[in-house]
N, C-alpha and C positions, 0 to 999 in steps of 0.2 A: 325545875325541867333536869337538873341532874340523873334523873332517877326513870330517864327512855331506852329500856334495853335495844339494845342490837336488834334487827330486825330484818323482811325486807321492809322497801319503803325508808329509813335512815340512811340518813349522809350523815358519816362516821369523820374522822379526826383527831388518830394515832401513828403516834413512833409506833413499827413493828423492825427486827430483823432477821432474820433469815442466818442460819452458820448450816454450816457442817457438824457429824456429829461431835466432830473434834476438840468447835470450838471454833475454830473458821470462819471468818466476817464475810458471806455473800456479800449479805446488801445493808444496808442497813440504812437507818432512818436518823436515830438517837442525838446522831451528831452533825442533821441537821430541822430544813421546820420539819414541820410534821407529813403526812399523806394522808390527803382528805378525797372522796372515792364514797359513793354508792354501794352500797350493796345490791348487786345481782345487775353494776353496769361492765361488769366484766377486766377492772380493770384486778382488779383480786380475783386469780384460780375459786370457781364456786368451793373445793376441796378447799382451799381452807378462809374462804366467807367461812365451813361451816363449823372453822374453831371460835369465832370471835361472835354470836349464834348468845343472845341472852344475854353480853357483855354489860359495864354500866362503863361511867363517863369515875376515869383513876381505877376500875382494874386494870391489874397489869397480871401476866397471865405468861407460863412457857410448855409448848408443846414438841413433841416428839412429833414427829412428818410419813409417818415409812412413807413408804415411793410409789406401795396400789397411793395414797392418798396427793401424791406430789405432780412429783412429773414421769410416773409409767416405769416399768420394770426395764431393764437392759433390752433392746430385743434384736438378738441376732441376726431376724428377717431384716431388719436396717440397716445393719451392713451393706454395700455394693458395689459391685470392683468395674471396675471403668477402664478403659485402652486409655494409654498415657493420648496416643495416639487422637484423642477425645476432646483434649483440652488445647487451649491455645500456649504456642508455641514455647513464648515469651509465659505464662502462668509454671507461679514458683510452686510446685506439688514437692510439700516436704510432714512428716505426721505435724499435724496438733494447728495447719495450717487451714480457717476456714472458707468453704465455699459457695457458694450461691446458686442457689438451682429454679428456674423455671418451670413449675413444675407438668400436671395436663388439663389444669386449669390456672395457668400463666400465672401462683401466687407463689410469693418465694418461697425455699425449702432449703433453710444452712442445710451445711452436710460439713465433717470436717475430718480431715485426710487426716484415718490410722495403722498408714501402713503402702509405701512405694516399694514394688522390687520390679525392677526392669520396668514389661510393659506397663504392669499390672501398675492401677491404684484404687487406695481398696478409701471409701468412703464410708466414718459413718455420723449415720438421719437418725439416730436416738435421741432424744434432747441431752443440750450435755448435762443436765439434774439429775440422768432416770437413771435408776435404782442402788443414788440412796438416799440417806433414811434424812431429812438433815430437824434444825431443833430454828422452832418458828416464836418465834418471842413478839410479844405483842403489848403498846399502854395505849391503853381508848384516855386518848384527850377529855375529847366531847363527841355527844350523839343527838346528834337532832333529827328531825320530821324534812324529808326533802323539800322543798316546796317554801322552809319557814324563811324568812327573809336575815341576810347575813346584818 
């Protein structure tokens, strides 16, 4: 059964690493337990799943993922300016601090302070990896049909 290619309806056990193009590791399972996921369960963004399609147990590969297929381009419209008085007085507001906002649907929306000047606080709501080309390295350990007994 080692010949099953990855497709919708498969459970995949794999090692993966996500790196910046300079080789700096963002996340990796290679030194830890491998990850197991079902294709389509949204554990992995769909664009990353697309790279796995057709791979089989034992395959290992590395892909350059452009921003459009990773976390999108940096969007200047996602940078917003607030007044200092809109935050609680005891809140530390400096470049790099992450703040969680509730959006209109009460979902959490994380933002990172990108600039503070006087009473103006600039917050960037882009994904921290937006605009970056990433390297997606994968090693497929096992592929089985969903619903197969473990």
